[in-house]
C-alpha positions as CSV (number, residue, x, y, z in Angstrom):
1,X,118.7,124.8,111.8
2,X,117.2,126.3,108.6
3,X,120.2,125.2,106.6
4,X,120.0,121.6,107.9
5,X,116.2,121.4,107.5
6,X,116.0,120.1,103.9
7,X,118.3,117.2,105.0
8,X,116.1,116.5,108.0
9,X,113.0,116.4,105.8
10,X,114.8,114.1,103.3
11,X,115.7,111.7,106.2
12,X,112.1,111.8,107.4
13,X,110.9,110.6,103.9
14,X,113.6,107.9,103.8
15,X,112.5,106.7,107.2
16,X,108.9,106.8,105.9
17,X,109.9,104.5,103.0
18,X,111.6,102.1,105.5
19,X,108.5,102.4,107.7
20,X,106.2,101.4,104.9
21,X,108.3,98.3,104.3
22,X,108.3,97.4,108.0
23,X,104.6,98.3,108.5
24,X,103.2,96.4,105.5
25,X,105.2,93.3,106.5
26,X,103.6,93.5,109.9
27,X,100.0,94.4,108.7
28,X,99.9,91.8,105.9
29,X,98.2,89.4,108.3
30,X,95.3,91.9,108.6
31,X,93.9,91.4,105.1
32,X,95.5,88.2,103.9
33,X,94.9,85.8,106.8
34,X,91.4,84.8,105.6
35,X,92.4,84.0,102.0
36,X,95.6,82.2,103.0
37,X,94.0,80.4,105.9
38,X,91.1,79.0,103.7
39,X,93.4,78.3,100.7
40,X,91.1,80.3,98.5
41,X,93.9,80.8,96.1
42,X,97.7,80.4,96.0
43,X,99.8,82.8,98.2
44,X,101.0,84.6,95.1
45,X,97.5,85.2,93.8
46,X,96.3,86.4,97.2
47,X,99.2,88.9,97.5
48,X,98.5,90.2,94.0
49,X,94.8,90.8,94.9
50,X,95.8,92.5,98.1
51,X,98.4,94.6,96.4
52,X,95.8,95.9,93.9
53,X,93.5,96.7,96.8
54,X,96.3,98.7,98.6
55,X,97.1,100.8,95.5
56,X,93.4,101.7,95.0
57,X,92.8,102.2,98.7
58,X,95.8,104.6,99.0
59,X,93.8,107.1,96.9
60,X,91.1,107.1,99.6
61,X,93.2,107.9,102.6
62,X,93.3,111.7,102.2
63,X,90.8,112.3,104.9
64,X,92.9,110.6,107.5
65,X,96.0,112.8,107.0
66,X,94.7,115.4,109.5
67,X,95.6,113.0,112.4
68,X,99.3,113.7,111.9
69,X,98.8,117.5,111.4
70,X,96.6,118.3,114.4
71,X,95.0,115.2,115.7
72,X,97.2,114.9,118.8
73,X,98.7,118.4,119.4
74,X,97.4,122.0,118.9
75,X,99.8,123.3,116.2
76,X,99.4,127.0,116.7
77,X,101.1,126.7,120.1
78,X,104.2,125.1,118.7
79,X,107.1,126.6,116.7
80,X,108.3,125.0,113.5
81,X,111.5,123.6,115.0
82,X,109.5,121.9,117.7
83,X,107.2,120.4,115.1
84,X,110.2,119.0,113.3
85,X,111.6,117.5,116.6
86,X,108.2,115.8,117.1
87,X,107.9,114.4,113.6
88,X,111.5,113.1,113.4
89,X,111.2,111.4,116.8
90,X,108.0,109.7,115.7
91,X,109.5,108.4,112.5
92,X,112.6,107.0,114.2
93,X,110.7,105.4,117.0
94,X,108.0,104.0,114.7
95,X,110.6,102.3,112.4
96,X,112.5,100.7,115.3
97,X,109.3,99.4,117.0
98,X,107.9,97.9,113.8
99,X,111.1,96.2,112.8
100,X,111.5,94.6,116.3
101,X,108.0,93.2,116.2
102,X,108.4,91.9,112.7
103,X,111.7,90.2,113.8
104,X,109.8,88.5,116.7
105,X,107.1,87.5,114.3
106,X,104.3,89.3,116.2
107,X,101.7,91.5,114.7
108,X,101.5,95.0,116.2
109,X,99.4,98.1,115.6
110,X,100.8,100.9,113.4
111,X,97.9,103.0,114.5
112,X,98.7,102.6,118.2
113,X,102.3,103.3,117.4
114,X,101.6,106.5,115.6
115,X,99.1,107.9,118.2
116,X,101.3,107.2,121.2
117,X,104.5,108.3,119.5
118,X,102.9,111.6,118.6
119,X,101.6,111.8,122.1
120,X,104.9,111.0,123.8
121,X,106.9,113.5,121.7
122,X,104.2,116.2,122.1
123,X,104.2,115.8,125.9
124,X,108.0,116.1,126.0
125,X,108.1,119.3,124.0
126,X,105.0,120.7,125.8
127,X,106.7,120.2,129.2
128,X,109.9,121.9,128.0
129,X,107.8,124.9,126.8
130,X,106.0,125.1,130.1
131,X,109.3,124.8,132.0
132,X,110.9,127.5,129.9
133,X,107.9,129.8,130.2
134,X,107.4,129.9,126.4
135,X,104.0,128.1,126.4
136,X,101.0,130.2,125.6
137,X,98.6,127.7,127.0
138,X,98.2,124.9,129.6
139,X,99.4,121.3,129.0
140,X,95.8,120.2,128.3
141,X,95.5,122.9,125.6
142,X,98.9,122.2,124.0
143,X,97.8,118.6,123.6
144,X,94.6,118.2,121.6
145,X,93.1,116.2,124.4
146,X,89.6,115.7,122.9
147,X,90.9,114.2,119.6
148,X,93.7,112.3,121.2
149,X,91.4,110.7,123.8
150,X,88.8,109.9,121.2
151,X,91.5,108.1,119.1
152,X,92.9,106.2,122.0
153,X,89.5,105.1,123.3
154,X,88.4,104.2,119.7
155,X,91.5,102.1,119.2
156,X,91.2,100.1,122.4
157,X,87.4,99.9,122.4
158,X,87.6,98.3,119.0
159,X,89.3,95.3,120.6
160,X,86.1,94.4,122.6
161,X,83.7,95.3,119.8
162,X,85.6,93.2,117.2
163,X,85.9,90.2,119.5
164,X,82.3,90.2,120.5
165,X,81.0,90.7,117.0
166,X,83.3,88.0,115.8
167,X,81.9,85.5,118.3
168,X,78.2,86.4,117.6
169,X,78.3,86.6,113.9
170,X,80.3,83.4,113.4
171,X,78.2,81.5,115.9
172,X,74.9,82.5,114.1
173,X,76.5,81.8,110.7
174,X,77.7,78.3,111.8
175,X,74.2,77.5,113.1
176,X,72.8,78.4,109.7
177,X,75.4,76.5,107.6
178,X,77.0,73.9,109.9
179,X,80.4,72.5,109.0
180,X,79.1,70.4,106.2
181,X,77.9,73.6,104.5
182,X,77.8,72.1,101.0
183,X,74.9,69.9,102.0
184,X,72.4,72.8,102.4
185,X,74.2,75.6,100.4
186,X,72.1,75.5,97.3
187,X,69.6,78.2,98.1
188,X,71.5,80.0,100.9
189,X,74.7,80.8,99.1
190,X,73.2,83.5,96.9
191,X,71.7,85.4,99.8
192,X,74.7,85.0,102.0
193,X,77.1,86.1,99.3
194,X,74.8,88.9,98.2
195,X,74.7,90.3,101.8
196,X,78.5,89.9,102.2
197,X,79.4,91.6,98.9
198,X,76.8,94.3,99.3
199,X,78.2,95.1,102.7
200,X,81.7,95.3,101.3
201,X,80.6,97.6,98.5
202,X,78.8,99.9,100.9
203,X,81.6,100.3,103.3
204,X,84.4,100.3,100.8
205,X,83.0,102.4,98.0
206,X,80.3,104.5,99.7
207,X,81.8,105.0,103.1
208,X,85.5,104.6,102.2
209,X,85.4,107.0,99.2
210,X,84.5,109.9,101.5
211,X,88.2,110.3,102.1
212,X,89.2,110.2,98.4
213,X,90.7,113.4,97.0
214,X,88.9,112.9,93.7
215,X,85.4,112.8,95.2
216,X,83.7,116.2,94.9
217,X,81.1,117.7,97.4
218,X,78.3,117.2,94.8
219,X,79.3,113.5,94.4
220,X,79.2,113.1,98.2
221,X,75.7,114.7,98.3
222,X,74.4,112.4,95.6
223,X,75.9,109.3,97.2
224,X,74.3,110.2,100.6
225,X,70.9,110.9,99.0
226,X,70.8,107.7,97.0
227,X,72.5,105.3,99.5
228,X,69.5,103.0,100.1
229,X,68.7,102.8,96.4
230,X,72.3,101.9,95.7
231,X,72.3,99.2,98.4
232,X,69.0,97.7,97.2
233,X,70.1,97.5,93.6
234,X,73.5,96.1,94.7
235,X,71.9,93.4,96.9
236,X,69.5,92.2,94.3
237,X,72.0,92.2,91.5
238,X,74.8,90.5,93.5
239,X,72.5,87.9,95.0
240,X,71.3,86.9,91.6
241,X,74.8,87.0,90.2
242,X,76.2,84.8,93.0
243,X,73.4,82.3,92.6
244,X,74.0,82.0,88.9
245,X,77.8,81.6,89.5
246,X,77.0,78.8,92.0
247,X,74.9,77.0,89.4
248,X,77.8,77.4,87.0
249,X,80.0,75.4,89.4
250,X,82.0,78.5,90.6
251,X,83.1,78.3,94.2
252,X,81.3,81.5,95.3
253,X,82.6,81.4,98.9
254,X,86.1,81.6,97.6
255,X,85.1,84.5,95.5
256,X,83.6,86.3,98.5
257,X,86.9,85.7,100.5
258,X,89.0,87.1,97.6
259,X,86.7,90.1,97.2
260,X,86.9,90.6,100.9
261,X,90.7,90.5,100.7
262,X,90.7,93.2,98.1
263,X,88.3,95.3,100.1
264,X,90.1,94.9,103.4
265,X,93.4,95.8,101.7
266,X,91.7,98.9,100.4
267,X,90.4,99.6,104.0
268,X,94.0,99.1,105.3
269,X,95.5,101.5,102.9
270,X,92.7,104.0,103.4
271,X,92.9,103.9,107.2
272,X,96.6,103.1,107.8
273,X,98.5,105.0,105.1
274,X,98.5,108.0,107.4
275,X,100.6,105.9,109.8
276,X,103.4,105.8,107.2
277,X,103.2,109.0,105.2
278,X,101.0,111.3,107.3
279,X,103.9,112.6,109.4
280,X,106.3,113.1,106.4
281,X,103.7,115.0,104.4
282,X,103.0,117.2,107.5
283,X,106.7,117.7,107.9
284,X,107.0,118.7,104.2
285,X,104.2,121.3,104.8
286,X,106.1,122.6,107.8
287,X,109.2,123.0,105.6
288,X,107.3,124.8,102.9
289,X,105.8,127.2,105.5
290,X,109.3,127.9,106.8
291,X,110.6,128.7,103.3
292,X,107.5,130.8,102.5
293,X,107.7,133.0,105.6
294,X,110.6,135.2,106.7
295,X,110.2,134.2,110.3
296,X,113.0,132.3,112.1
297,X,112.2,128.6,112.5
298,X,112.3,128.8,116.3
299,X,109.7,131.5,116.4
300,X,107.4,130.6,113.6
301,X,104.0,129.4,114.9
302,X,102.6,126.5,112.9
303,X,98.9,127.3,113.1
304,X,98.9,126.6,109.3
305,X,98.7,122.9,110.1
306,X,95.2,123.5,111.3
307,X,94.0,124.0,107.8
308,X,92.8,121.1,105.7
309,X,95.5,119.8,103.4
310,X,94.6,117.8,100.3
311,X,97.6,115.4,100.0
312,X,99.1,115.3,96.6
313,X,97.7,112.3,94.7
314,X,101.1,111.5,93.4
315,X,102.4,110.9,97.0
316,X,99.4,108.7,97.8
317,X,99.9,106.6,94.6
318,X,103.6,106.3,95.1
319,X,103.1,105.2,98.7
320,X,100.5,102.7,97.6
321,X,102.7,101.2,94.9
322,X,105.6,100.9,97.4
323,X,103.3,99.2,99.9
324,X,102.2,96.8,97.2
325,X,105.8,96.0,96.1
326,X,106.7,95.4,99.7
327,X,103.8,93.0,100.2
328,X,104.7,91.0,97.1
329,X,108.4,90.6,98.2
330,X,108.4,90.6,102.0
331,X,109.4,87.4,103.8
332,X,108.6,88.9,107.2
333,X,104.9,89.2,106.1
334,X,104.8,85.4,106.0
335,X,106.2,85.1,109.5
336,X,103.6,87.5,111.1
337,X,100.9,85.9,109.0
338,X,101.7,82.5,110.3
339,X,101.3,83.7,113.9
340,X,97.6,84.6,113.3
341,X,96.9,81.4,111.4
342,X,98.4,79.3,114.2
343,X,96.1,80.9,116.7
344,X,93.0,80.5,114.6
345,X,93.3,77.2,112.8
346,X,90.5,74.7,113.1
347,X,92.7,71.6,113.8
348,X,95.5,71.1,116.2
349,X,99.1,70.9,115.1
350,X,102.0,73.2,115.5
351,X,101.1,75.6,118.3
352,X,103.4,78.5,118.2
353,X,103.0,79.5,121.8
354,X,103.5,77.7,125.1
355,X,101.3,77.7,128.2
356,X,101.0,80.3,130.9
357,X,99.4,80.5,134.3
358,X,96.8,83.1,133.4
359,X,95.8,81.2,130.3
360,X,95.4,78.0,132.3
361,X,93.2,79.7,134.9
362,X,91.1,81.4,132.2
363,X,90.5,78.2,130.3
364,X,89.6,76.3,133.5
365,X,87.1,79.1,134.4
366,X,85.6,79.1,130.9
367,X,85.2,75.3,130.9
368,X,83.3,75.5,134.2
369,X,81.1,78.3,132.9
370,X,80.3,76.3,129.7
371,X,79.5,73.2,131.8
372,X,77.1,75.3,133.9
373,X,75.3,76.7,130.9
374,X,75.2,73.3,129.3
375,X,73.4,71.8,132.3
376,X,70.5,74.2,132.1
377,X,69.8,73.9,128.3
378,X,67.1,71.6,127.2
379,X,68.3,68.3,125.8
380,X,66.8,68.9,122.3
381,X,68.3,72.3,122.0
382,X,71.7,70.9,123.0
383,X,71.4,68.0,120.5
384,X,70.5,70.4,117.6
385,X,73.4,72.7,118.4
386,X,75.8,69.8,118.6
387,X,74.6,68.6,115.1
388,X,75.3,72.1,113.7
389,X,78.8,72.1,115.2
390,X,79.7,68.5,114.4
391,X,83.0,69.0,112.6
392,X,83.5,65.3,111.6
393,X,82.1,66.2,108.2
394,X,83.9,69.5,108.0
395,X,84.7,70.6,104.5
396,X,88.3,72.0,104.5
397,X,90.7,72.6,101.7
398,X,93.9,70.7,101.8
399,X,96.3,72.3,104.4
400,X,93.8,75.0,105.2
401,X,93.6,76.5,108.7
402,X,89.8,77.0,108.6
403,X,86.9,76.7,106.2
404,X,85.4,79.2,103.8
405,X,82.4,80.0,106.0
406,X,84.6,81.3,108.8
407,X,87.0,83.0,106.3
408,X,84.1,84.9,104.7
409,X,82.6,86.0,108.1
410,X,86.0,87.1,109.4
411,X,87.1,89.2,106.4
412,X,83.7,90.8,105.7
413,X,83.1,91.8,109.3
414,X,86.6,93.2,109.7
415,X,86.2,95.2,106.5
416,X,83.0,96.7,107.7
417,X,84.4,97.7,111.0
418,X,87.6,99.2,109.7
419,X,85.8,101.1,106.9
420,X,83.3,102.4,109.4
421,X,86.2,103.8,111.4
422,X,87.7,105.4,108.3
423,X,84.4,107.1,107.5
424,X,84.3,108.5,111.0
425,X,88.0,109.6,110.7
426,X,89.0,107.3,113.6
427,X,92.4,105.6,113.2
428,X,91.0,102.2,114.2
429,X,93.8,99.7,114.3
430,X,93.4,97.2,111.4
431,X,95.5,94.8,113.4
432,X,93.3,95.1,116.5
433,X,90.1,94.7,114.6
434,X,91.1,91.9,112.2
435,X,93.0,89.9,114.8
436,X,90.2,90.1,117.4
437,X,87.5,89.3,114.8
438,X,89.5,86.3,113.8
439,X,90.0,85.2,117.4
440,X,86.3,85.7,118.2
441,X,85.3,83.7,115.1
442,X,87.7,80.9,115.9
443,X,86.4,80.7,119.5
444,X,82.8,80.6,118.3
445,X,83.7,77.9,115.8
446,X,85.0,75.7,118.6
447,X,88.5,75.8,117.0
448,X,90.0,76.0,120.4
449,X,89.9,72.4,121.7
450,X,90.8,71.5,125.2
451,X,94.2,70.4,123.9
452,X,94.9,73.7,122.1
453,X,93.0,76.3,124.1
454,X,95.7,77.1,126.7
455,X,98.3,77.6,123.9
456,X,96.0,79.9,121.9
457,X,94.9,82.0,124.8
458,X,98.6,82.4,125.7
459,X,99.3,83.4,122.2
460,X,96.4,85.9,122.1
461,X,97.6,87.4,125.4
462,X,101.1,87.6,123.9
463,X,99.8,89.5,120.9
464,X,97.5,91.8,122.9
465,X,100.1,92.4,125.5
466,X,102.5,93.3,122.7
467,X,100.0,96.0,121.6
468,X,99.8,97.5,125.1
469,X,103.6,97.3,125.4
470,X,103.8,99.1,122.0
471,X,101.7,101.9,123.4
472,X,103.8,102.4,126.5
473,X,107.2,101.9,124.7
474,X,106.2,104.1,121.8
475,X,105.2,106.9,124.2
476,X,108.4,106.6,126.3
477,X,110.8,106.3,123.3
478,X,109.4,109.3,121.6
479,X,109.3,111.3,124.8
480,X,113.0,110.7,125.3
481,X,114.0,111.2,121.7
482,X,112.1,114.5,121.5
483,X,113.9,115.6,124.7
484,X,117.2,114.6,123.1
485,X,116.5,116.5,119.9
486,X,115.5,119.7,121.8
487,X,118.6,119.8,123.9
488,X,121.0,118.1,121.5
489,X,120.0,119.8,118.3
490,X,121.4,118.7,114.9
491,X,124.1,116.5,116.4
492,X,121.5,114.5,118.3
493,X,119.4,114.1,115.2
494,X,122.3,112.7,113.2
495,X,123.2,110.3,116.0
496,X,119.7,108.9,116.3
497,X,119.2,108.5,112.6
498,X,122.4,106.5,112.4
499,X,121.6,104.5,115.4
500,X,118.1,103.5,114.1
501,X,119.6,102.4,110.8
502,X,122.2,100.2,112.6
503,X,119.5,98.6,114.7
504,X,117.4,97.7,111.6
505,X,120.4,96.3,109.7
506,X,121.3,94.1,112.7
507,X,117.7,92.9,113.1
508,X,117.4,92.0,109.4
509,X,120.6,90.0,109.5
510,X,119.4,88.1,112.5
511,X,116.0,87.5,110.9
512,X,117.5,86.1,107.7
513,X,119.6,83.7,109.7
514,X,116.7,82.4,111.9
515,X,114.1,81.9,109.1
516,X,115.7,79.1,107.2
517,X,113.7,76.4,109.0
518,X,110.5,78.4,108.5
519,X,111.1,78.5,104.8
520,X,111.6,74.7,104.8
521,X,108.4,74.1,106.8
522,X,106.4,76.3,104.4
523,X,107.9,74.4,101.4
524,X,106.8,71.1,103.0
525,X,103.3,72.3,103.7
526,X,102.9,73.3,100.1
527,X,103.9,70.1,98.4
528,X,102.6,66.5,98.3
529,X,105.6,65.0,96.6
530,X,106.9,62.3,98.9
531,X,110.6,62.7,97.8
532,X,110.5,66.4,98.4
533,X,108.7,65.9,101.7
534,X,111.4,63.5,102.9
535,X,114.3,65.7,101.8
536,X,112.6,68.7,103.4
537,X,112.1,66.8,106.7
538,X,115.8,65.7,106.7
539,X,117.0,69.3,106.0
540,X,114.6,70.8,108.5
541,X,115.7,68.3,111.2
542,X,119.4,69.0,110.5
543,X,118.9,72.7,110.8
544,X,116.8,72.3,113.9
545,X,119.3,70.0,115.7
546,X,122.2,72.3,114.7
547,X,120.3,75.4,116.0
548,X,119.5,73.6,119.3
549,X,123.1,72.4,119.8
550,X,124.4,75.9,119.3
551,X,121.9,77.2,121.8
552,X,123.0,74.5,124.2
553,X,126.7,75.3,123.8
554,X,126.1,79.0,124.4
555,X,124.1,78.3,127.6
556,X,126.7,75.9,128.9
557,X,129.5,78.4,128.3
558,X,127.6,81.2,129.9
559,X,126.6,79.1,133.0
560,X,130.1,77.9,133.8
561,X,131.7,81.3,133.1
562,X,129.1,83.2,135.1
563,X,129.4,80.8,138.1
564,X,133.2,81.4,138.2
565,X,132.7,85.2,137.9
566,X,129.7,85.2,140.3
567,X,127.7,87.0,137.7
568,X,124.2,86.6,139.0
569,X,122.7,88.9,136.2
570,X,123.9,86.6,133.5
571,X,122.9,83.5,135.4
572,X,119.3,84.8,135.6
573,X,119.3,85.5,131.9
574,X,120.7,82.0,131.2
575,X,117.9,80.5,133.3
576,X,115.4,82.2,131.1
577,X,117.3,81.1,128.0
578,X,116.9,77.5,129.2
579,X,113.1,77.9,129.2
580,X,113.1,79.6,125.8
581,X,115.3,76.8,124.4
582,X,112.8,74.2,125.6
583,X,109.9,76.1,123.9
584,X,112.0,76.4,120.8
585,X,112.6,72.6,120.8
586,X,108.9,72.0,121.2
587,X,108.0,74.2,118.3
588,X,110.6,72.7,115.9
589,X,109.5,69.1,116.9
590,X,105.9,69.9,116.3
591,X,106.7,71.2,112.8
592,X,108.6,68.1,111.9
593,X,105.9,65.8,113.2
594,X,103.4,67.7,110.9
595,X,105.8,67.0,108.0
596,X,106.1,63.4,109.0
597,X,102.4,63.0,109.0
598,X,102.3,63.8,105.4
599,X,104.7,61.0,104.5
600,X,103.4,57.6,103.5
601,X,103.8,54.4,105.6
602,X,107.1,53.4,104.1
603,X,108.7,56.1,106.1
604,X,107.4,54.9,109.4
605,X,110.8,53.2,110.2
606,X,112.3,56.6,110.6
607,X,110.0,57.6,113.4
608,X,112.1,55.9,116.1
609,X,115.3,57.8,115.3
610,X,113.5,61.1,114.9
611,X,112.1,60.8,118.4
612,X,115.3,59.6,119.8
613,X,117.1,62.7,118.5
614,X,114.7,65.0,120.2
615,X,114.8,62.9,123.3
616,X,118.5,63.6,123.4
617,X,118.0,67.3,122.9
618,X,115.5,67.2,125.8
619,X,118.0,65.5,128.0
620,X,120.6,68.1,127.1
621,X,118.3,70.9,128.0
622,X,117.4,69.1,131.3
623,X,121.1,68.7,132.1
624,X,121.7,72.4,131.4
625,X,118.8,73.3,133.7
626,X,120.2,71.1,136.4
627,X,123.5,73.0,136.1
628,X,122.1,76.4,135.9
629,X,119.5,76.4,138.7
630,X,121.9,75.3,141.5
631,X,124.6,77.7,140.3
632,X,122.1,80.6,140.2
633,X,120.9,79.8,143.7
634,X,124.4,79.5,145.0
635,X,125.7,82.8,143.6
636,X,122.4,84.6,144.4
637,X,123.0,83.7,148.1
638,X,126.6,85.1,147.9
639,X,128.1,81.8,149.1
640,X,131.9,81.1,149.0
641,X,133.2,81.2,145.3
642,X,135.1,78.4,143.7
643,X,138.8,78.3,144.7
644,X,141.1,79.6,142.0
645,X,143.1,76.3,142.1
646,X,140.2,74.6,140.4
647,X,140.0,77.1,137.5
648,X,142.4,75.1,135.2
649,X,140.3,72.0,135.9
650,X,137.1,73.8,135.1
651,X,138.5,75.2,131.9
652,X,139.6,71.6,130.9
653,X,136.1,70.4,131.7
654,X,134.5,73.2,129.6
655,X,136.8,72.5,126.7
656,X,135.8,68.8,126.6
657,X,132.1,69.6,126.6
658,X,132.4,72.3,124.0
659,X,134.6,70.1,121.8
660,X,132.0,67.3,122.0
661,X,129.1,69.6,121.1
662,X,131.1,71.2,118.2
663,X,132.1,67.8,116.9
664,X,128.5,66.5,116.9
665,X,127.3,69.8,115.4
666,X,129.8,69.7,112.5
667,X,129.1,66.0,111.8
668,X,125.3,66.7,111.6
669,X,125.6,69.9,109.6
670,X,127.8,68.3,107.0
671,X,126.0,65.0,107.0
672,X,129.3,63.2,107.0
673,X,128.4,59.9,108.8
674,X,130.9,57.6,107.0
675,X,133.2,57.7,110.1
676,X,130.4,58.3,112.7
677,X,131.6,55.4,114.8
678,X,135.1,56.9,115.0
679,X,133.6,60.3,116.0
680,X,131.5,58.7,118.7
681,X,134.6,56.8,120.0
682,X,136.5,60.1,120.3
683,X,133.6,61.7,122.1
684,X,133.5,58.6,124.4
685,X,137.2,59.3,125.3
686,X,136.2,62.8,126.5
687,X,133.3,61.3,128.4
688,X,135.6,58.9,130.2
689,X,138.0,61.7,131.1
690,X,135.1,63.7,132.6
691,X,134.0,60.6,134.6
692,X,137.5,60.4,136.0
693,X,137.2,64.0,137.0
694,X,134.0,63.1,138.8
695,X,135.7,60.3,140.7
696,X,138.5,62.7,141.8
697,X,135.9,65.2,143.1
698,X,134.2,62.5,145.1
699,X,137.6,61.6,146.7
700,X,138.1,65.3,147.6
701,X,134.7,65.4,149.2
702,X,135.5,62.2,151.1
703,X,139.0,63.1,152.3
704,X,139.4,66.9,152.2
705,X,137.7,69.3,154.6
706,X,136.3,71.6,152.0
707,X,133.1,73.7,151.8
708,X,130.6,70.9,151.4
709,X,128.0,72.9,149.6
710,X,130.5,74.2,147.1
711,X,132.1,70.7,146.6
712,X,128.7,69.1,145.9
713,X,127.8,71.9,143.5
714,X,131.1,71.4,141.6
715,X,130.5,67.6,141.5
716,X,127.0,68.3,140.1
717,X,128.5,70.4,137.3
718,X,131.0,67.7,136.4
719,X,128.3,64.9,136.4
720,X,125.9,66.9,134.3
721,X,128.7,67.8,131.9
722,X,129.4,64.1,131.6
723,X,125.7,63.6,130.7
724,X,125.9,66.3,128.1
725,X,128.8,64.5,126.4
726,X,127.0,61.2,126.6
727,X,124.0,62.7,124.8
728,X,126.3,63.9,122.0
729,X,127.1,60.2,121.2
730,X,123.4,59.3,121.3
731,X,122.3,62.1,119.1
732,X,125.0,61.3,116.5
733,X,123.8,57.7,116.4
734,X,120.1,58.8,116.0
735,X,120.9,61.3,113.3
736,X,123.1,58.8,111.4
737,X,120.2,56.3,111.4
738,X,117.7,59.0,110.3
739,X,119.9,60.0,107.4
740,X,120.6,56.5,106.1
């Protein structure tokens, strides 16, 4: 393996680069959500500020690199080849997981991924060593249980801490400032901004710099000795400076949010850079140790990884620059960012998630608790609190998700918690901390109305559930990959590397195809030009209807084919696809309604046709559900299959439905409505033919002694197919009117 080792290390670094691209895309929401959500600056300016913070923060991550070297396993008990198996397995699993979550538009935790991937691969190799009798210690000693447990507990405990602090700090801050914060900001803004920026300086520069390679021991000692003097001077200076800037008509709160963005990006790079390059650098050190010694790779103990390693500053800077470039160019970052903003925005609108039973129960329980507490509070106290939380006079930037007060609290508090974790060398999840602070602050700010609470709780559970799934899947994938590497050797490594690259290429192609409507929606939300808004609405609507029609065609084809083949597995999948299609329709419709709300009154005559189009889609999805559910139940009960003599008739029926959907799809996608009446007439011909098939089946039921359950089910398929074709005519008429 020694000959192949340089190639393996090279692949690990290539995977690290791809991991940085995927990881930064996912974690952009951590440090950009406050600035983007408050519209403190344009998206481009925010990304530039964050990119600068990342580059500088990368120089302060050196103290976290030990996590990959000895934070999960005890290296002196492992041989060099086993360490390589662990590191390569981690890199492959990490890249696949991050890319999948980015494709789904969900934030996940790179810290959770790293720790559980290392843990999964280590457990696999450790169990093999114990089985082979080559282990010099117990399983608990092979795994660095103390450090691993501390990291795991720290990561998951941060969820509760961040959420609770987010609620408390935001609630107190809102009581002080109220939603109409400009009314009483004059003598509060200096102190508030002074505290916020002093806290950022303390945790970013004083605590955060402890990991920097260029800080000497004497400098550490001086900083520790003069900490309170530095804080006092900073607070007085910054408070006065912020007050002066306020009098000079500078929006100080925006400045605080942007400073916080810079600081949080620094904290992200300082804490999370190990997630991307910690393993490659440790792998490089392993390779150097193999070259330096004359011992065979499968018998060389890697106790050298226990020594402190000052990562080469060049590696840190290059990684920071690559992260910054990724942030500036990534489209996936916008997708993940939108998920957090949707869950924390002050006003209702496009809710990205649906409803769930657990969310409904929790919201109902919370409402009952709030009512109980409200009943025991004195009337004057309740009246005062209500005045402070009266959002009718809320000051909100155009198209902002929340105001500058909440944005400042969220980003400052998250920065403090993350930097504190960095100073303690705990790999706190920046995703965990930032997301939960944001959720806590939005809850305290009463951003979750009765109309949106269920959707947002569902969304929060979806994201948190994704984190826990990440931990389990990361452990299992790395466990299996490490086993494969140990027994499959170089061949297994080559196969897994090739497979991971293929998965990523496939996911990226799928993402680019599905994000066209997201780009149009973003364009509409960032313009006030009525002509552009209208054209964007028409284009968005066209792409949405085309997408939903294609989904409907695939569902219909799968249902009919699976019913004939008695394929219960596919029917169960299609049943779930029907539910997902309905959620997709609701999301697309909400987005277009948000665009329509920005159009002036002269466009109101288009509302009727817009809603009729989506009513047609809803009827199509209902018809598909009414076909799918009875077919699934019938096949699941192993009832008598459809007689083969009906197969040509079923194929003819399917051809008529698919032709009608394709015809409507092509007409809408090309916007060729000049002969729409002729197209509708040709579809009507297919509809009449299907109606005739329905009459024939009724005659069979009346006169032939066939299986009554099967005959009725087949009649249902024909009738619902007729309904599908009917809706193609209606949707063409609506879209033609909408596009006039």
